[in-house]
C-alpha positions in Angstrom: 0.0 0.0 0.0 2.8 2.5 0.9 4.5 1.8 -2.5 1.2 2.8 -4.2 1.0 6.0 -2.3 4.5 7.0 -3.0 4.1 6.3 -6.6 1.1 8.5 -6.7 3.0 11.3 -4.9 5.8 11.0 -7.5 3.4 11.2 -10.3 1.7 14.1 -8.8 5.0 15.9 -8.3 5.9 15.2 -12.0 2.5 16.5 -13.1 2.8 19.6 -11.0 6.3 20.3 -12.4 5.0 19.7 -15.9 2.1 22.1 -15.4 4.3 24.7 -13.9 6.6 24.4 -17.0 3.8 24.7 -19.3 2.5 27.8 -17.6 6.0 29.4 -17.7 6.3 28.5 -21.3 2.9 30.0 -22.2 3.7 33.2 -20.3 7.1 33.5 -22.0 5.5 32.9 -25.4 2.8 35.5 -24.6 5.4 38.1 -23.6 7.5 37.4 -26.7 4.4 37.8 -29.0 3.5 41.1 -27.3 6.9 42.4 -27.7 7.2 41.4 -31.3 3.7 42.9 -32.1 4.7 46.2 -30.2 7.8 46.4 -32.2 6.0 45.7 -35.4 3.4 48.5 -34.6 6.1 51.1 -33.7 7.9 50.2 -37.0 4.8 50.6 -39.1 3.9 53.9 -37.2 7.4 55.2 -37.8 7.0 54.5 -41.5 3.6 56.3 -41.7 5.1 59.4 -39.8 7.9 59.8 -42.2 7.2 61.2 -45.7 8.5 58.9 -48.5 
């Protein structure tokens, strides 16, 4: 019985670590996308301000 409980605890620890990694990855991807979109918007705005 104790072996089954310890196995479950290990699986839960792995799952929580995997979930934390997924959350961190999603947050990093979101920040990168925002930064990329912001720099793209600034670039297009600077193009429209300057006369060709």
